[in-house]
C-alpha positions as CSV (number, residue, x, y, z in Angstrom):
1,X,3.8,7.1,11.0
2,X,2.2,9.5,13.1
3,X,-0.6,7.0,14.2
4,X,-1.7,7.1,10.6
5,X,-2.8,10.5,10.5
6,X,-2.1,11.6,6.8
7,X,-4.6,9.1,6.1
8,X,-7.3,11.4,7.7
9,X,-6.8,14.0,4.9
10,X,-10.3,13.2,3.1
11,X,-11.8,12.9,6.6
12,X,-10.6,16.7,7.3
13,X,-11.5,17.7,3.8
14,X,-15.1,16.4,4.1
15,X,-15.3,18.6,7.5
16,X,-14.3,21.6,5.8
17,X,-10.4,21.6,6.3
18,X,-7.7,21.8,3.8
19,X,-5.1,19.4,2.8
20,X,-2.1,21.7,3.0
21,X,1.3,21.0,2.0
22,X,3.9,18.5,2.9
23,X,6.5,19.8,4.5
24,X,9.7,18.3,3.5
25,X,11.5,18.8,6.6
26,X,8.9,16.8,8.9
27,X,9.4,13.1,8.4
28,X,7.3,10.0,8.9
29,X,8.8,7.0,10.5
30,X,7.7,3.6,9.9
31,X,8.4,1.8,13.2
32,X,7.0,-1.8,13.2
33,X,3.8,-0.9,10.8
34,X,3.5,-3.5,7.9
35,X,3.5,-3.0,4.0
36,X,-0.1,-1.9,3.8
37,X,0.1,1.3,6.4
38,X,3.5,2.2,5.0
39,X,1.9,2.1,1.2
40,X,-1.1,3.9,2.4
41,X,1.1,7.1,3.9
42,X,3.2,6.7,0.7
43,X,0.1,7.3,-1.3
44,X,-0.8,10.4,1.0
45,X,2.2,12.2,1.5
46,X,4.6,10.9,-1.0
47,X,7.8,8.4,-0.4
48,X,10.3,11.5,0.2
49,X,9.0,12.0,4.0
50,X,8.9,8.5,4.9
51,X,11.8,6.6,6.8
52,X,12.5,3.1,7.7
53,X,12.6,2.6,11.4
54,X,12.0,-0.2,13.8
55,X,10.6,-1.3,17.3
56,X,13.6,-3.1,18.1
57,X,14.3,-4.8,20.4
58,X,10.4,-5.1,21.1
59,X,9.6,-6.1,17.5
60,X,11.7,-7.0,14.7
61,X,12.5,-5.2,11.8
62,X,9.9,-4.8,8.9
63,X,10.7,-3.9,5.5
64,X,7.7,-3.2,3.4
65,X,7.1,-4.8,0.2
66,X,6.1,-1.6,-1.9
67,X,6.6,-3.5,-5.3
68,X,10.1,-1.6,-6.1
69,X,13.6,-1.8,-4.8
70,X,13.9,2.0,-5.3
71,X,11.1,2.3,-2.9
72,X,13.1,0.4,-0.1
73,X,16.3,2.4,-1.3
74,X,14.4,5.7,-0.5
75,X,13.1,4.2,2.9
76,X,16.4,2.9,4.0
77,X,19.2,4.9,2.4
78,X,18.1,8.2,0.6
79,X,15.2,9.5,3.0
80,X,17.4,9.1,6.3
81,X,20.5,10.5,4.7
82,X,18.2,13.7,4.0
83,X,16.7,13.4,7.6
84,X,20.1,13.4,9.1
85,X,21.9,15.8,6.7
86,X,19.1,18.3,5.9
87,X,18.6,18.5,2.4
88,X,15.4,19.1,0.1
89,X,14.3,16.5,-2.5
């Protein structure tokens, strides 16, 4: 999740920077981040650019509870396929 960099958008804007557009060819991988971090990044950049990942074998796989099975399907199936095959949402 890029060290949670997408969550600094408000801070950047307060300092005179712009938010910019979301690059749909750049993805944020969840590693061992939990539900709150994944949810916050999804709210900042949208679900289309977040993919499920893990830090195996050092940490167990974390499947975030985003409240909808469709969200988990996007993170674990749809988005990784788009990452590997290169189509836009």
